[in-house]
N, C-alpha and C positions, 0 to 999 in steps of 0.2 A: 504494500500500500504506500502511496506517495505522501509527501507532506500535505498538511491540511490547508484549506482556504477558509476565509472568514468573510461574512457579509451581514449587513444589518438585518435584511429580510431575504429569506430564500423562498422563492415561489417555484413550486414543482408543477409544471404544466403550462401550456401556452395557448389555451383557448381564451375566449373572451373573459372568463372569470379570472384566470391567472393574469392576463394582461391588465385587467382593471385593477387587480390587487397591486401589481407592480407600479402602475401609474399613480394610484393613491398614495402608496408608501413613498415613492419618489417625490411627490408633491409635498410630503411632510419632511423632506430632507434626508431620507434614508438612502443608504447605498443598497441597491437591489440586484440580486442575481435571479434570473429566470432560467431554470434548468428544465429542458423538455426533451424527451426521447423522440419527439416528432422531428421530421425534416421539413423545411419550408416548401410551400405553406400547407400542403394537403394533409399533413400528419395529425393536425388537431381537429377535433370534432366540430368546432365552431365553423371551420372553413366549409364544412359540408352542409351546414344549415340552409334550408331552402326558403321556407315560408316567409319568415320575417321576424320582427320584434314588436310585440304588442305594447301599447302605451295606454294611459288612463284617459287621454284627451280631456274633455270637460265633464266626464261622468265617472269619477272614481268609484262611487258606490256601486254602479252597475258592473264595473270591471271586477270588483271584489266579489259580487254576487255570482258572476259567471265562473270565476275560479273555484269558488266553494261548491257550486252546483256540479261542475265537471268532476270534482273530487268525490262526489257522493257525500258531501258535507263532512269529509274526513280531514281536510286541510286545517292547519292551525290558523284561526282567524287573526291572531296578532301578527303572525308572519305574513299573511296575505295583506294586511293593512300596511305593514312596513314596505312590502314590495310596491304596492300601488301608490303609496305616498311619495316614494322616491322616483317613480317611473319616468314621469315627464322631465323632471330636472336632470336625471342621470343621462337620458338620451340627448337632451339639449346640450348639456355640458360636454359629454365625451364624444358622442357620435356626430353631432352636428357642428358644434363650435370648435372642438379640438381636432377631430379627424375629417370633418367636411364630407361625410358620407353622402353620396348622391342618391337618395331614395327616390323612387318613382313619383312623379308629380301628375296631378290631374285636376287642379283647380280647387281642391279641398283646403280648408283652413289648417294651418300647421300648428303643432303644439307650442305652448309657451311663446317665446320671443323670436322664433325662427322666421325668416322672411319667405321661406319656400311654401308652396302649396302642394300637398302630398296626396297621392292616390292610396288612401287607406283601404286595405283589403279585409276580408272576413274569412275565418276558418271555423272548423267544427266547434260547436258549443259556445261560440261568441254570439252575443245578442246584437252587436253592432259592428260597423266597420271601424277597426282601430289598429290595424297591423301595418306598420311601415315595412316596405320591401323593396328589393331591387330585382326585377324579373322574378325568377324562382331560384336565385342564387345569392340570397342576402348575406349568408355567412362569409363568403369569400370577399365580398365588397366591404365588410367590416374588418375582417381578420387581417387582410394584407396591409391596409393603411395603418392599423393598430400596431402590428409588428414593426413596420417601417418607422413609425413615430417613436416607439420605444428604443429601437436600435440606434436612433440618433440622439437619444437622451443621455446626458452626461452621467447620470446616476444609475443607469440601468445597463446590466450586462446580460445578453441573451446567449445561452449555451445550448445549441441544438444538438441532436443525436447524443443526448446525455440522459441517462436513466438514473432515477433514485432507487436504490436497492433496499435500504433499511434506514429507519429513523434512529438518530442518536438520542437516547433518553435515559433519565435517571430520576427515580423517586417522583414520578408524576409530572415531570417537566421534560419537554423536548428541546434539545440543544442544537439540532441540525440534522443532516442526513449524509449517508455514504452514497456518493455518486459514482457512476461508471461511464466512461467515455473512451472508445477505441480500445477496450480491453483493460484499461487502467482504472484502479479504484482509489478514491480519495475521500476523506471526510471533509464536509463543508459545514462549518459552525455558523450559527445565525442567532440573532436576538429573538427571532420568531420564524416559524416555518408555515407556509401556506400551501396546503394540498389543493391542486386544481387539475387533477389527473384525468378527468373525463369519465367515460362510460365503461361498459362491460361487454361490448359487442363480440369480442373473441370467445365468449362463453357459449355462444349459440352459432349454429351452422349458417344462418342467414341474419344479417344485421345491416343497419344503415350506417354504423360506425366505421371509422377508418381502422385499418389493421393496427394492432398494438393496443387495442382497448381492452386491457386485461384486469381492470379493477385494482390497479396498483395502489392508489391512495387509500381505498377502503381497506385493503389487506394490511398495508403498513400501519395504518391507524389502529386496526383491530389487534394486530400483534403487539403494538405498544400499549394497549389497554384502554383505548378510547371507546366511548359508547358508539355503537352502530345500530341503527333502527330502520324499520320499514323496508327491509331488503326484499321482502316478498313482492313488492309493487314494481314489477318490471313491465314497462309499457311496450307494446308491439304496435308498430305503425301499420295501418290496414292496407295501404296502397304502395307496395314496393314491387317494381317490375322484376320478375324472376325468369323472364322468357329464355334467356340464353345462358343461365347459370351464373351470371355476373350481376347481382342485384343492384338496382339503383332506386332511390326514393322518387316517388311522384308526389310532389307537394300537395298538402291539404288545400292549398290555395286554389288548385285546379277544381276541386269540388266546390270550393267557395264561390267560384265564378260560374258554376252551373253544370259541371260534369256529373254524370250519374253512373252507378254501378249496375252491371247486368250479369246474370249468371250464364252458365253454358247453354241454357234454353232461350237466351235472349230476353229474359224477364228482368225488369227493374224490381229489386227485392227489398230495399232498405225500409220502405214504409211498413213492411211486415214485422220489422224488428223495433222501430222507434219512430215516433211522430215527427222527429226532425230529419228523418231519412239519412241522406249522405252526410249531413252536418250534425249527426248525433255524436256524443262523446267517443273518443278514440277506442276505448275498450269495447264499446258496443259494436262499432263498425268492424273492428278487427275480428271479433268472434263471428259476426254475421258473414263476413267474407270467407272465413275458414269453413263455416257450416255449408255455405253454398258451393264452395269449391269441392268439398267432400261429396256433396249430393249430386252435382251436375258436371263436375270435371274441370271447370274453370270459372273465373270471374274476370270480366273486362271492364275497364274504366272507359266509358263512352264519352269522348270529348267533343262530339258533334254539336252539342248545344252552345258552344262558345267558339270564339275565334282563337283556337289553340295556338296556331302558328304566330298570330299577331301578338297575343298576350304572353305567351311563354316560349319565346324563341330558344332559350337555353335548354328547355326540356325537349323541344323538337330536335335540336341537335343531338342531345343525348340519346333519344330514341333512334335516330338515324345511325349513330355510332354503334348501337347495339342491334341494328337490323330489325327494329320493331316498327311495324306499319301502324302508326298511331291512328291513322284515319279509320282503321277497322276496329279500333279499341285497343287499349293497352292492357296486356295480361298482368294482373296484380295478385299479390298474396301478402299476408301479414309477415312482418319480420321484426326481430328485436330492435328497439329504437332508443329507449331512455330508461334509466334507473331512477325511480321517484324517491327511493330511500337512499341511505348512505351513512356517512359519518355525522352523528348528531351535532348540530351547532346552534348557537343562539343568534340574536339579531345582528351581531357583529361578526359572525363566522367563527366564533370561538368554540373549540371542542371541549370535551371534559378533561383534556390534558393541558397543563399550563404551556403557553407559548406555541401551541399548535392550533392552526386554523384550517378550515376546509370550505371550499367554495365551488360553485358549479355543480356538475352532475355527480361528483363523488360525495357531495354534501347532502345531508337531510335537513333542510331549513324548516320544513313543515308547510311550505307553500303548496306543494302538489298533492299531499295526502296520498290517496290510493290511485289517483289518475291525474296526469298533468293536462292542463288546458293548452291547446295548441299555441305556439309562438310565445310562450312564457319562459322558455329555457334560456334564450339569449338575455332576456331582461333580468331573470334571476341571477345569472352569472355576472352581469354588469353591476347590478345593485349590491349584491353581497360581496362582489370583488372589491368595489370601492369602499364599502364599510370595513371589510377585513383588512385591506391594505392600510387604511388610515389608522386603525387600531393597532396593527402589528408594528408600526414604526416606533422608534424611540426606546427599544428594549435592549438591555445589556447583553453582550455576547460572553458566554462562559464556555471555555474549552475544557472538556472532560475526556475520559478515555472512550474511544469509539469502539463499536463492536468489531470483533475480528472476523473477517471473511476468509475462509480457508480455501486453499488450492493445492492440497497435498495429494489428491487422487487424480487419475487420468481424466481426460475429457469425457464428456457424456457419450454413451453409445450412439451410433449413427441413428438419426430419426427418432431419438428418445422423446424429445419435446413434441414433435409432430404427432407421434402415436398417442401420447398421453392427452394431448389437446383433442384429438379425434374422439377418444373415449369420453372425455369430459363433455364435449359438445353433444354427442349422441345422448348422453344421460340427461342433459339439460333440455334438449329438444323434446325428448320422449316423455319425461316425467315432470319438468318444471317449466312448461311453456305456457301457451295461452290458457289452457285448461289443466287443472290439477285435481288429484284426489289423494286421500290420506295414505292409501297403500302405495301409490306411486311415489309420493314424497318420502316415505320410509325407505323404499328401494333406492331412491336417489341418494339419500344420506348415507346409506350403507356403502354404495359404490364410491361416493365422493370421499368418505373417510378413508377408505383403503387407498384411493388415489393420492390423497394428501399425505398419507403415511409414506408411500413410496417416494414422493417428491421430497419430503422432509429428510429422508434418509440420504438423498443425494446432496441436498444443500448443506448438510453438516460438514462435508469435506470437499465440496466443489463450488465454484462461483462463476456464474456467467449471466448475462442479461436474459437469455432465453429461459434459463432455469428459474430465475427469480420471477419472471413473468408467469411461468407455469405455476410456481408456488402461489403467486398473487391470485391467479385465476382459480386455483383449486380452493383456496381459502374463501374467496368471494362467492364461488358457487355453493360451497357448503353453508355459508351464512344465509344465502337466498333460500336454499332448500330447508334449512332448519327453521328460519323465521316463518316460512310458508307453512310448515307443519304445525307450528305453534299457533297460527292464526286460523281459527275455525270459522271466521266470518267471511263469507264470499262477498267481496266488494271491490269495485273498480278493476284494476289489473289483476287482482288475486281472485280468480274465478274458479270455484270449487264445483266439481261434478261428482256424481255417484257412479260407482262401478256396479255392474249387474251382479246379482247374487252368485252366478256361476263363474264370476271372475272374468267375464267376457268384455265386449265393447262397452264403453261409457254410454250413459244415457245422453242422447242428443239434446241440445238446447232447444226449448220450445220457441216457436215463432210467435212472439208476443211483444208488446211494448215493454221496454226495460225501464 
């Protein structure tokens, strides 16, 4: 292990939440290091965000009501109020005034003091048009200028292709993290550490997340003793094109503009499941799409009711790149999309461990409850990132002994991590997916415990990024399965079904209003 580094605030992850944390801490005069295993720019989840970022506009009460209703009234009202209260100001300050993001315009009134007129969109479970967007590729239009801005900042250092393997902690306090870059390991000590590591897409065979989404932040925090909650609430996006085996997200905004879902018999079916049809909450639409695919062979997103080429040129290009004839309907299926739970934090992103913060998808703020409202993830990352970064600044750096990462045994067997990941994804897909039952969750925990034991045996004597990613994934998967088994209430993303008495197929979901 090489000599150590020091920084006032260490941010692990480079999505909007991590970058907002870095910006806020730097504004407070802190020296900030952003360590991200992503490579620019596509490696961070925020870059992939399509729909947009929701704001309160001039009706914060209705925005709060929509968030709570989408969560089946399981979201924390205080957290929702904090999000909505900061929404307009945070977007105006960072995205408009600081980064000058060019959101689509269409003559509508802009939020707060901005001079622009915006084309506010609507997505599922929103009662009004309130979503700022850039075509259907909002994430990249925020992420790239944000990265560029911080890389030019005198007090911020961005280290890409750099992974955090383990937190440095002692007696309930976090002092930094062991980082890996290019095969070298070094402790980096910090006055505070902000986890902003994104999602868990690598735990499932089909996901909208970028590669490398292995639940690192959740796992590191859990191993350090931090509280982790609501892990059972894994949201699946209902409209992911899976036609050629290389899935890509078809933004909810397309349904917001009038696209409809049809089954293999050509029938529009969503009114059979919910009065809001295609704009029902995501968990409802995702389960309906799965049910209809199982019953009729396929589900197509019919974009003929709108000017798809004119309104979503980026998605048209993506369809063409994947040889998808969108004019005949886009074949869609549910895929893992977002973890609503994570490391438990307060209104400033503080975890149960001193000097450790968590923001973005790896954090459980309470905003989402059992089901996230569309286009609130970027907003949550921005708001909590700013709050956490400001709070994390100004803390003293203490250098203590770092954990020893051993390399005394030979390298891993060929394809070891690949084979273990395949096993993990198969278990999560079969037993901990859109629908669960108690027996399946028990089977999942049994397999995942054995898998974690096998991985732990290797990490005692070997160190590599792929091995530690596998360890993080196995820990996070086990947390999801365990908390799902402990929650006997079927709500939102955690949908329980019964197994037939003979142990056969699950009882199909009834076609009725949810």
